[in-house]
N, C-alpha and C positions, 0 to 999 in steps of 0.2 A: 568606875566612872563618876562619880561624885566629887573626883580629885580633878576632873578635866574642869566641871561647872565650876568649882571654887576658883581654879585658875584663871577663867576665863571675868570672871567676877573679878577676881582681885587684879589682875590686867585691867581691867576696865577705870576700877579705883584708882590704879596708879597713873592713868593716863590723864584722869579728871586730875588728881592732883598736880601733876605735871603742869596741866591746860593751866590750873588755879595759880602754879607758880609765875607763870608769864603774865597772867591777866592783874593779879592783885598789886604790884607792884606800879603799873601804868594806871591803874583804875586811883590807887591813892595819892599818885603825884599829881592826877588831874585834878581830883576832890581837891588836894591841898591847895593847888593855883586856882583854883575857882575861889575856894576861901579865904585866902591872900588880897585875891580882886575884890571880893564882898567886903572885908576889913579897911582898905584902902576906901573904897566908896561910903563907907561910914557904916555897914552894918555889922552890929553886934554879931549876927548870928553867923557871920563865916567863920568866927573861932570856933564854933561846933563841926562846921565843914573840915576844917585844919585839922581838929583833932580827929577826926573821922577817917581822915588820908592818913595820917601817920598810924592812926590805930591797923589799918590795913596794910601799910608798911611793915609794923611790927610785927603782925600775922603771919606774914610773907616769910620774913627772917627767922620766926619761931617754925613753921612749916618746914622750910627749908635746914633747920637745925637737925629737926626730929626725923625728918622720913627718910634718910639714908640708914638710918638705923632700926627702921622698920622692918618686919618679917617679910610684908609685898613686896620693900625695894628688893629685897634680898632676892626673891621669889622673880620677882620682875629680870634682874640683873642674871640672873641662870637661863634665862631665854633660850629661844633657838635663833642665835644671831649667828650662830657658825656654819659655816657655808658647808656643803653637803657633797 
């Protein structure tokens, strides 16, 4: 019985990681573009926004490179997607 609960929790975590893989790059690009606009207008604080946007994109790339090798991703790939 504990195996089923652990499997449900790992599937929820898997979906969270996959959803963040979709959101992080979009959010990173949006923040970086807003930072570029602020720099063009003349605000030095835009550089911080550019750095934050780039760091979100890099974080997404790191997650995308590490996640396929994790145990949770392997467990999720062995799921119930076969027709019965």
